[in-house]
BAPAFI-693785 format. One record per residue: residue number from 0; residue in three letters; x, y, z of N, C-alpha, C in turn. Coordinates in steps of 0.2 Angstrom, whole numbers. Example, Ala and Ser with C-alpha at 12.3 -4.5 7.8 and 13.67 -1.06 7.14 Angstrom:
<sites>
SITE, 0, ALA, 66, -28, 39, 62, -22, 39, 66, -16, 39
SITE, 1, SER, 64, -11, 35, 68, -5, 36, 64, 0, 39
</sites>
This chain:
<sites>
SITE, 0, UNK, 4, -6, 0, 0, 0, 0, 4, 6, 0
SITE, 1, UNK, 3, 11, -4, 7, 17, -5, 6, 22, 1
SITE, 2, UNK, 11, 25, 3, 10, 29, 9, 7, 36, 9
SITE, 3, UNK, 6, 38, 3, 2, 44, 2, -5, 43, 2
SITE, 4, UNK, -7, 37, 3, -14, 35, 3, -16, 31, 9
SITE, 5, UNK, -11, 29, 13, -13, 24, 19, -17, 27, 24
SITE, 6, UNK, -16, 34, 25, -20, 37, 31, -27, 36, 30
SITE, 7, UNK, -30, 36, 24, -37, 36, 23, -39, 29, 21
SITE, 8, UNK, -35, 26, 17, -36, 19, 14, -42, 19, 9
SITE, 9, UNK, -46, 25, 8, -51, 25, 4, -58, 22, 7
SITE, 10, UNK, -58, 21, 13, -64, 18, 16, -66, 22, 23
SITE, 11, UNK, -72, 21, 25, -74, 25, 31, -72, 20, 37
SITE, 12, UNK, -68, 23, 42, -66, 20, 48, -72, 20, 53
SITE, 13, UNK, -74, 14, 55, -80, 14, 60, -79, 18, 66
SITE, 14, UNK, -84, 21, 69, -83, 25, 75, -80, 22, 80
SITE, 15, UNK, -81, 15, 81, -79, 11, 87, -71, 11, 87
SITE, 16, UNK, -68, 12, 81, -61, 12, 80, -58, 18, 82
SITE, 17, UNK, -62, 23, 83, -59, 30, 84, -61, 33, 91
SITE, 18, UNK, -67, 30, 94, -69, 33, 100, -68, 28, 106
SITE, 19, UNK, -68, 22, 106, -67, 18, 111, -64, 11, 109
SITE, 20, UNK, -60, 8, 114, -57, 2, 112, -62, -4, 110
SITE, 21, UNK, -62, -6, 103, -67, -11, 101, -65, -18, 105
SITE, 22, UNK, -70, -22, 106, -69, -29, 108, -69, -33, 102
SITE, 23, UNK, -64, -37, 100, -64, -41, 94, -67, -48, 96
SITE, 24, UNK, -70, -50, 91, -73, -57, 91, -68, -62, 91
SITE, 25, UNK, -68, -67, 96, -63, -72, 96, -66, -78, 92
SITE, 26, UNK, -63, -80, 87, -66, -86, 83, -63, -92, 85
SITE, 27, UNK, -57, -92, 88, -54, -99, 90, -49, -97, 96
SITE, 28, UNK, -49, -101, 101, -44, -100, 106, -43, -107, 110
SITE, 29, UNK, -36, -108, 111, -34, -114, 116, -28, -111, 119
SITE, 30, UNK, -24, -116, 122, -18, -114, 126, -12, -112, 122
SITE, 31, UNK, -13, -113, 115, -7, -112, 111, -9, -106, 105
SITE, 32, UNK, -15, -105, 103, -17, -101, 98, -23, -97, 100
SITE, 33, UNK, -24, -91, 97, -30, -87, 97, -31, -84, 90
SITE, 34, UNK, -37, -84, 88, -39, -81, 81, -45, -76, 83
SITE, 35, UNK, -44, -70, 80, -50, -65, 80, -52, -63, 74
SITE, 36, UNK, -58, -60, 74, -61, -57, 68, -58, -50, 67
SITE, 37, UNK, -54, -48, 63, -51, -41, 63, -56, -37, 58
SITE, 38, UNK, -58, -31, 61, -63, -27, 56, -58, -23, 51
SITE, 39, UNK, -62, -21, 46, -58, -17, 41, -57, -10, 45
SITE, 40, UNK, -51, -7, 43, -49, -1, 46, -44, -2, 52
SITE, 41, UNK, -43, -8, 54, -38, -9, 60, -32, -11, 58
SITE, 42, UNK, -26, -8, 60, -20, -10, 59, -18, -17, 63
SITE, 43, UNK, -14, -21, 61, -12, -27, 65, -8, -25, 71
SITE, 44, UNK, -3, -21, 70, 2, -19, 75, 5, -12, 73
SITE, 45, UNK, 8, -9, 78, 11, -3, 77, 16, -3, 72
SITE, 46, UNK, 17, 3, 68, 22, 4, 63, 23, 11, 62
SITE, 47, UNK, 27, 13, 58, 29, 20, 57, 23, 24, 53
SITE, 48, UNK, 18, 19, 50, 12, 22, 47, 7, 24, 51
SITE, 49, UNK, 7, 23, 58, 1, 23, 62, 1, 29, 67
SITE, 50, UNK, 5, 34, 65, 6, 39, 70, -1, 42, 73
SITE, 51, UNK, -6, 42, 69, -13, 45, 71, -18, 39, 74
SITE, 52, UNK, -15, 33, 74, -20, 28, 76, -19, 27, 84
SITE, 53, UNK, -25, 24, 87, -25, 23, 94, -26, 16, 96
SITE, 54, UNK, -29, 12, 91, -29, 4, 93, -26, 0, 88
SITE, 55, UNK, -24, -6, 90, -21, -11, 85, -23, -18, 87
SITE, 56, UNK, -23, -22, 83, -26, -29, 84, -22, -32, 89
SITE, 57, UNK, -15, -32, 89, -11, -35, 93, -12, -33, 100
SITE, 58, UNK, -12, -27, 102, -13, -24, 109, -20, -26, 111
SITE, 59, UNK, -25, -25, 107, -32, -27, 109, -33, -34, 111
SITE, 60, UNK, -30, -39, 107, -30, -46, 108, -27, -47, 115
SITE, 61, UNK, -21, -44, 116, -17, -45, 122, -21, -43, 128
SITE, 62, UNK, -24, -38, 127, -28, -35, 133, -34, -39, 134
SITE, 63, UNK, -37, -42, 129, -43, -46, 130, -42, -52, 133
SITE, 64, UNK, -37, -56, 131, -35, -62, 134, -30, -62, 140
SITE, 65, UNK, -27, -56, 141, -23, -56, 147, -16, -59, 147
SITE, 66, UNK, -14, -59, 141, -7, -62, 140, -4, -60, 133
SITE, 67, UNK, 3, -60, 133, 6, -58, 127, 4, -63, 121
SITE, 68, UNK, 4, -60, 115, 2, -64, 109, 7, -62, 103
SITE, 69, UNK, 9, -67, 99, 14, -67, 94, 10, -67, 87
SITE, 70, UNK, 10, -61, 83, 7, -61, 77, 10, -66, 72
SITE, 71, UNK, 6, -70, 68, 8, -75, 64, 8, -73, 56
SITE, 72, UNK, 4, -68, 55, 3, -66, 48, 1, -59, 48
SITE, 73, UNK, 0, -56, 42, -3, -49, 42, -9, -49, 38
SITE, 74, UNK, -13, -44, 39, -19, -42, 35, -18, -35, 34
SITE, 75, UNK, -19, -33, 28, -19, -25, 27, -24, -22, 31
SITE, 76, UNK, -23, -16, 32, -28, -12, 36, -35, -12, 34
SITE, 77, UNK, -36, -12, 27, -43, -12, 25, -46, -19, 24
SITE, 78, UNK, -42, -24, 25, -45, -31, 24, -47, -33, 31
SITE, 79, UNK, -53, -36, 31, -56, -39, 37, -55, -47, 37
SITE, 80, UNK, -56, -50, 43, -56, -57, 43, -52, -60, 48
SITE, 81, UNK, -51, -67, 47, -47, -71, 52, -40, -68, 53
SITE, 82, UNK, -38, -67, 59, -31, -65, 61, -29, -70, 66
SITE, 83, UNK, -23, -73, 65, -21, -78, 70, -15, -76, 74
SITE, 84, UNK, -15, -78, 80, -9, -76, 84, -7, -83, 88
SITE, 85, UNK, 0, -83, 90, 2, -89, 94, 3, -86, 101
SITE, 86, UNK, 3, -90, 106, 3, -88, 113, 10, -90, 116
SITE, 87, UNK, 15, -93, 112, 21, -94, 114, 26, -93, 109
SITE, 88, UNK, 33, -92, 110, 38, -92, 105, 38, -98, 101
SITE, 89, UNK, 38, -104, 104, 39, -110, 101, 33, -112, 96
SITE, 90, UNK, 27, -110, 98, 21, -111, 94, 22, -106, 88
SITE, 91, UNK, 24, -100, 89, 25, -95, 84, 30, -98, 79
SITE, 92, UNK, 36, -101, 81, 41, -103, 77, 38, -109, 72
SITE, 93, UNK, 34, -113, 75, 32, -119, 71, 27, -116, 66
SITE, 94, UNK, 22, -112, 68, 17, -109, 64, 20, -105, 58
SITE, 95, UNK, 26, -101, 60, 29, -97, 55, 32, -102, 50
SITE, 96, UNK, 34, -108, 51, 37, -112, 46, 31, -114, 42
SITE, 97, UNK, 25, -116, 44, 19, -117, 40, 17, -112, 36
SITE, 98, UNK, 18, -106, 38, 16, -100, 34, 21, -99, 28
SITE, 99, UNK, 28, -99, 30, 33, -98, 25, 33, -104, 20
SITE, 100, UNK, 31, -110, 22, 31, -115, 17, 24, -116, 14
SITE, 101, UNK, 20, -111, 14, 13, -111, 11, 9, -117, 13
SITE, 102, UNK, 9, -120, 19, 5, -125, 22, -1, -123, 25
SITE, 103, UNK, -2, -116, 26, -8, -114, 29, -13, -112, 23
SITE, 104, UNK, -19, -115, 23, -23, -114, 17, -28, -108, 19
SITE, 105, UNK, -28, -103, 15, -31, -97, 16, -37, -96, 10
SITE, 106, UNK, -43, -94, 13, -48, -93, 8, -51, -86, 9
SITE, 107, UNK, -51, -82, 4, -54, -75, 4, -60, -75, 0
SITE, 108, UNK, -64, -70, 2, -70, -68, -2, -70, -61, -4
SITE, 109, UNK, -71, -59, -11, -71, -53, -13, -76, -51, -18
SITE, 110, UNK, -77, -45, -19, -82, -42, -24, -78, -38, -29
SITE, 111, UNK, -78, -40, -35, -74, -38, -41, -78, -34, -46
SITE, 112, UNK, -75, -30, -50, -79, -26, -55, -80, -31, -61
SITE, 113, UNK, -85, -31, -64, -87, -35, -70, -89, -42, -69
SITE, 114, UNK, -89, -46, -74, -91, -53, -74, -84, -57, -75
SITE, 115, UNK, -82, -59, -69, -76, -63, -69, -77, -70, -72
SITE, 116, UNK, -72, -73, -75, -73, -80, -78, -75, -85, -72
SITE, 117, UNK, -77, -91, -74, -80, -96, -70, -75, -97, -64
SITE, 118, UNK, -68, -98, -66, -63, -99, -61, -57, -101, -65
SITE, 119, UNK, -51, -102, -61, -45, -104, -64, -39, -103, -59
SITE, 120, UNK, -33, -103, -62, -27, -101, -58, -24, -95, -61
SITE, 121, UNK, -22, -90, -57, -18, -85, -60, -11, -86, -58
SITE, 122, UNK, -7, -87, -63, 0, -88, -62, 4, -82, -65
SITE, 123, UNK, 5, -77, -61, 8, -71, -63, 13, -68, -58
SITE, 124, UNK, 19, -68, -60, 24, -66, -55, 23, -58, -54
SITE, 125, UNK, 25, -56, -48, 24, -50, -45, 31, -47, -43
SITE, 126, UNK, 32, -41, -45, 38, -37, -42, 36, -35, -35
SITE, 127, UNK, 41, -36, -30, 40, -34, -23, 38, -27, -22
SITE, 128, UNK, 33, -26, -19, 30, -19, -17, 35, -17, -11
SITE, 129, UNK, 38, -12, -12, 43, -9, -7, 40, -3, -3
SITE, 130, UNK, 41, -3, 4, 40, 2, 8, 45, 7, 7
SITE, 131, UNK, 44, 14, 7, 49, 19, 6, 54, 19, 12
SITE, 132, UNK, 51, 18, 18, 55, 18, 24, 57, 11, 26
SITE, 133, UNK, 52, 6, 27, 54, 0, 29, 58, -4, 25
SITE, 134, UNK, 58, -3, 18, 62, -7, 14, 67, -3, 10
SITE, 135, UNK, 69, 2, 13, 74, 7, 10, 81, 4, 8
SITE, 136, UNK, 83, -2, 11, 89, -5, 10, 88, -11, 5
SITE, 137, UNK, 82, -12, 3, 80, -18, -2, 81, -15, -9
SITE, 138, UNK, 85, -19, -13, 86, -17, -20, 79, -17, -24
SITE, 139, UNK, 78, -11, -28, 72, -11, -32, 73, -15, -38
SITE, 140, UNK, 79, -18, -39, 80, -21, -45, 79, -29, -45
SITE, 141, UNK, 76, -31, -39, 74, -38, -38, 70, -40, -43
SITE, 142, UNK, 71, -46, -46, 66, -49, -51, 59, -51, -48
SITE, 143, UNK, 54, -51, -52, 48, -53, -50, 48, -60, -47
SITE, 144, UNK, 44, -60, -42, 43, -67, -38, 37, -71, -41
SITE, 145, UNK, 38, -77, -40, 32, -82, -42, 26, -80, -38
SITE, 146, UNK, 20, -79, -41, 14, -78, -37, 8, -82, -40
SITE, 147, UNK, 5, -86, -36, 0, -90, -39, -6, -90, -35
SITE, 148, UNK, -12, -89, -38, -19, -88, -34, -24, -92, -38
SITE, 149, UNK, -28, -96, -34, -34, -99, -37, -40, -95, -36
SITE, 150, UNK, -45, -95, -41, -51, -91, -39, -57, -95, -42
SITE, 151, UNK, -63, -93, -39, -69, -96, -42, -75, -91, -41
SITE, 152, UNK, -78, -90, -46, -84, -86, -46, -90, -89, -43
SITE, 153, UNK, -93, -86, -38, -98, -88, -34, -105, -86, -37
SITE, 154, UNK, -105, -79, -39, -111, -76, -41, -110, -70, -45
SITE, 155, UNK, -115, -68, -49, -114, -62, -53, -120, -58, -53
SITE, 156, UNK, -120, -51, -54, -126, -47, -53, -125, -41, -58
SITE, 157, UNK, -130, -38, -60, -130, -32, -65, -135, -27, -62
SITE, 158, UNK, -132, -21, -61, -137, -15, -59, -138, -11, -65
SITE, 159, UNK, -145, -10, -67, -147, -6, -73, -145, 1, -72
SITE, 160, UNK, -139, 3, -71, -137, 10, -70, -131, 12, -74
SITE, 161, UNK, -131, 17, -78, -126, 19, -83, -120, 22, -79
SITE, 162, UNK, -114, 20, -80, -108, 22, -77, -103, 23, -82
SITE, 163, UNK, -100, 29, -83, -95, 30, -88, -98, 29, -95
SITE, 164, UNK, -94, 25, -99, -97, 23, -106, -101, 16, -106
SITE, 165, UNK, -102, 14, -100, -106, 7, -100, -113, 8, -97
SITE, 166, UNK, -118, 5, -100, -125, 6, -99, -127, 3, -92
SITE, 167, UNK, -123, -2, -90, -125, -5, -83, -118, -6, -79
SITE, 168, UNK, -119, -8, -73, -114, -9, -68, -114, -17, -67
SITE, 169, UNK, -109, -20, -67, -108, -27, -66, -103, -29, -61
SITE, 170, UNK, -105, -34, -56, -101, -36, -51, -101, -44, -51
SITE, 171, UNK, -95, -46, -48, -94, -53, -47, -92, -55, -39
SITE, 172, UNK, -95, -60, -36, -93, -62, -30, -88, -68, -31
SITE, 173, UNK, -82, -67, -28, -77, -72, -30, -73, -75, -24
SITE, 174, UNK, -72, -81, -24, -68, -84, -19, -61, -85, -21
SITE, 175, UNK, -56, -83, -17, -49, -83, -19, -45, -87, -14
SITE, 176, UNK, -40, -91, -17, -36, -95, -13, -28, -94, -15
SITE, 177, UNK, -25, -89, -11, -18, -88, -13, -13, -94, -12
SITE, 178, UNK, -9, -96, -17, -5, -102, -16, 2, -99, -14
SITE, 179, UNK, 3, -93, -15, 10, -90, -12, 7, -84, -8
SITE, 180, UNK, 12, -80, -5, 11, -75, -1, 14, -68, -2
SITE, 181, UNK, 13, -66, -8, 16, -59, -10, 12, -53, -7
SITE, 182, UNK, 15, -48, -6, 11, -42, -4, 6, -40, -9
SITE, 183, UNK, 0, -39, -6, -6, -37, -11, -7, -42, -16
SITE, 184, UNK, -5, -48, -15, -6, -53, -21, -13, -53, -24
SITE, 185, UNK, -18, -54, -20, -24, -55, -23, -27, -49, -26
SITE, 186, UNK, -26, -43, -23, -28, -37, -26, -24, -36, -33
SITE, 187, UNK, -18, -37, -33, -14, -36, -39, -16, -41, -45
SITE, 188, UNK, -17, -47, -42, -19, -53, -47, -26, -51, -50
SITE, 189, UNK, -31, -49, -46, -38, -48, -49, -37, -41, -54
SITE, 190, UNK, -33, -37, -52, -32, -31, -56, -29, -33, -63
SITE, 191, UNK, -24, -38, -63, -21, -41, -69, -26, -44, -73
SITE, 192, UNK, -31, -47, -70, -37, -50, -74, -42, -45, -77
SITE, 193, UNK, -41, -38, -75, -45, -33, -77, -52, -33, -73
SITE, 194, UNK, -51, -36, -68, -57, -37, -63, -55, -34, -56
SITE, 195, UNK, -53, -28, -55, -51, -26, -49, -56, -26, -43
SITE, 196, UNK, -54, -27, -37, -58, -27, -31, -62, -20, -30
SITE, 197, UNK, -68, -20, -28, -71, -14, -26, -68, -11, -20
SITE, 198, UNK, -67, -5, -20, -64, -1, -15, -57, -1, -14
SITE, 199, UNK, -54, -4, -19, -46, -4, -19, -44, 2, -22
SITE, 200, UNK, -41, 6, -18, -39, 13, -21, -32, 13, -24
SITE, 201, UNK, -28, 7, -23, -21, 6, -26, -22, 3, -33
SITE, 202, UNK, -26, -2, -34, -26, -5, -40, -33, -5, -43
SITE, 203, UNK, -38, -2, -41, -45, -2, -43, -47, 3, -48
SITE, 204, UNK, -54, 3, -48, -57, 8, -53, -59, 14, -50
SITE, 205, UNK, -57, 20, -53, -58, 26, -50, -65, 29, -51
SITE, 206, UNK, -69, 25, -55, -76, 27, -57, -80, 22, -52
SITE, 207, UNK, -79, 16, -53, -83, 11, -49, -82, 12, -41
SITE, 208, UNK, -77, 14, -39, -76, 14, -31, -81, 20, -29
SITE, 209, UNK, -81, 26, -31, -85, 31, -29, -93, 29, -30
SITE, 210, UNK, -94, 26, -35, -101, 24, -36, -103, 18, -31
SITE, 211, UNK, -99, 14, -30, -100, 8, -25, -102, 11, -18
SITE, 212, UNK, -97, 16, -16, -98, 19, -10, -105, 23, -9
SITE, 213, UNK, -107, 27, -15, -113, 31, -15, -119, 26, -15
SITE, 214, UNK, -119, 21, -19, -124, 16, -20, -126, 12, -13
SITE, 215, UNK, -121, 10, -10, -122, 5, -4, -121, 9, 2
SITE, 216, UNK, -118, 15, 2, -118, 19, 8, -112, 18, 13
SITE, 217, UNK, -107, 15, 10, -100, 15, 14, -95, 13, 9
SITE, 218, UNK, -89, 15, 11, -83, 14, 7, -78, 10, 11
SITE, 219, UNK, -76, 4, 7, -71, 0, 10, -68, -5, 5
SITE, 220, UNK, -63, -8, 6, -60, -13, 2, -64, -19, 3
SITE, 221, UNK, -67, -22, -3, -72, -28, -2, -67, -34, -3
SITE, 222, UNK, -63, -35, 2, -59, -41, 3, -59, -44, 10
SITE, 223, UNK, -61, -50, 11, -62, -53, 17, -58, -59, 18
SITE, 224, UNK, -54, -60, 23, -50, -66, 25, -55, -71, 28
SITE, 225, UNK, -58, -75, 24, -64, -79, 26, -62, -85, 30
SITE, 226, UNK, -57, -88, 29, -55, -95, 32, -48, -96, 32
SITE, 227, UNK, -46, -99, 37, -39, -102, 38, -40, -109, 40
SITE, 228, UNK, -36, -114, 36, -36, -121, 38, -28, -123, 39
SITE, 229, UNK, -27, -127, 44, -20, -129, 45, -20, -134, 50
SITE, 230, UNK, -14, -137, 51, -13, -143, 56, -10, -140, 62
SITE, 231, UNK, -14, -141, 68, -12, -138, 74, -5, -140, 76
SITE, 232, UNK, -1, -135, 78, 6, -136, 79, 8, -141, 85
SITE, 233, UNK, 3, -142, 90, 4, -146, 95, 0, -153, 95
SITE, 234, UNK, -7, -152, 94, -11, -158, 94, -11, -162, 87
SITE, 235, UNK, -8, -159, 82, -8, -161, 75, -15, -163, 72
SITE, 236, UNK, -20, -160, 75, -27, -160, 72, -28, -155, 67
SITE, 237, UNK, -32, -156, 62, -33, -151, 57, -38, -146, 60
SITE, 238, UNK, -37, -139, 60, -41, -134, 62, -43, -130, 56
SITE, 239, UNK, -49, -128, 57, -53, -124, 51, -56, -118, 55
SITE, 240, UNK, -54, -112, 54, -57, -106, 57, -60, -102, 52
SITE, 241, UNK, -66, -99, 53, -69, -95, 48, -72, -89, 51
SITE, 242, UNK, -71, -83, 48, -74, -77, 50, -80, -75, 46
SITE, 243, UNK, -86, -75, 49, -92, -74, 45, -92, -67, 42
SITE, 244, UNK, -95, -66, 37, -96, -59, 34, -100, -54, 38
SITE, 245, UNK, -97, -48, 39, -100, -43, 43, -106, -40, 40
SITE, 246, UNK, -109, -35, 44, -116, -32, 42, -115, -28, 35
SITE, 247, UNK, -110, -25, 34, -109, -21, 27, -109, -26, 22
SITE, 248, UNK, -105, -32, 23, -105, -37, 17, -113, -40, 17
SITE, 249, UNK, -116, -41, 22, -123, -44, 22, -127, -39, 18
SITE, 250, UNK, -126, -33, 19, -131, -28, 15, -130, -28, 8
SITE, 251, UNK, -123, -29, 6, -122, -29, -2, -125, -36, -4
SITE, 252, UNK, -124, -41, -1, -126, -48, -3, -134, -48, -4
SITE, 253, UNK, -137, -45, 1, -144, -45, 1, -147, -40, -5
SITE, 254, UNK, -143, -34, -6, -145, -30, -11, -144, -33, -18
SITE, 255, UNK, -139, -37, -19, -138, -40, -26, -141, -47, -26
SITE, 256, UNK, -145, -49, -21, -148, -55, -21, -143, -61, -22
SITE, 257, UNK, -138, -61, -18, -133, -66, -18, -134, -70, -12
SITE, 258, UNK, -132, -77, -12, -132, -81, -6, -126, -79, -2
SITE, 259, UNK, -127, -79, 4, -121, -78, 9, -117, -84, 8
SITE, 260, UNK, -110, -84, 7, -106, -90, 7, -106, -94, 14
SITE, 261, UNK, -108, -90, 19, -108, -93, 26, -114, -98, 26
SITE, 262, UNK, -120, -97, 23, -126, -101, 23, -124, -108, 20
SITE, 263, UNK, -126, -113, 24, -125, -119, 22, -118, -122, 23
SITE, 264, UNK, -114, -118, 25, -107, -120, 27, -107, -123, 34
SITE, 265, UNK, -104, -129, 34, -104, -132, 41, -100, -128, 46
SITE, 266, UNK, -103, -129, 52, -99, -126, 58, -92, -129, 58
SITE, 267, UNK, -87, -124, 60, -80, -126, 60, -78, -127, 67
SITE, 268, UNK, -72, -130, 67, -69, -131, 74, -68, -125, 77
SITE, 269, UNK, -70, -125, 84, -69, -119, 88, -63, -120, 93
</sites>
């Protein structure tokens, strides 16, 4: 995410993130791991980008459960969904290996511009996105890295409203599964397909984004980390954690007459 845009991120920050400490929904907890539902608009942890921010997921989770937590992965500030922490250094080390070896199975839900194809694999290398400060010692001449994402179109809808040179507005509900973990990989891959995510101010459509916000009444990146599946580092049992879609997502799904992906989905390990 570029720094000239990160303070606003192109979406409305919920009042609860600016007025009082939010209580995050705990999706999974045992003596080794805890997973929460991170809302859009919340940073995972402190960084040089957050000088105006008051709350962070890491500190909120720590205070809620009363012990130190170790972040295992990141979600961009505008992305909502499952966020996983370890409760010890050893578990963090083991889980870090699973993440680095792409043995954690991630599933995202997104709304994209236009009618996406039925599904497939996006195998499109990406140049590393460098932070101006955090990556100032990293060479800008690094070659593009392998980046692979699977996608499946779940639903499509048309609004009979002219926008720009098009007589209608078309959207697709897409399930995404990254096979690698590059920065902004899913957002960049969908933009590469010419079907950028709604609300994406870095790679999206500067006509569709304002229209979407005005039509549905809120502005945010329509990308949700829906599910994490992995082998538990201690019990060796398979764990599947899902973050249900929030009220803003439900509003869009209802308006477009789309079935909620949560409906009919079996309950997951808690």
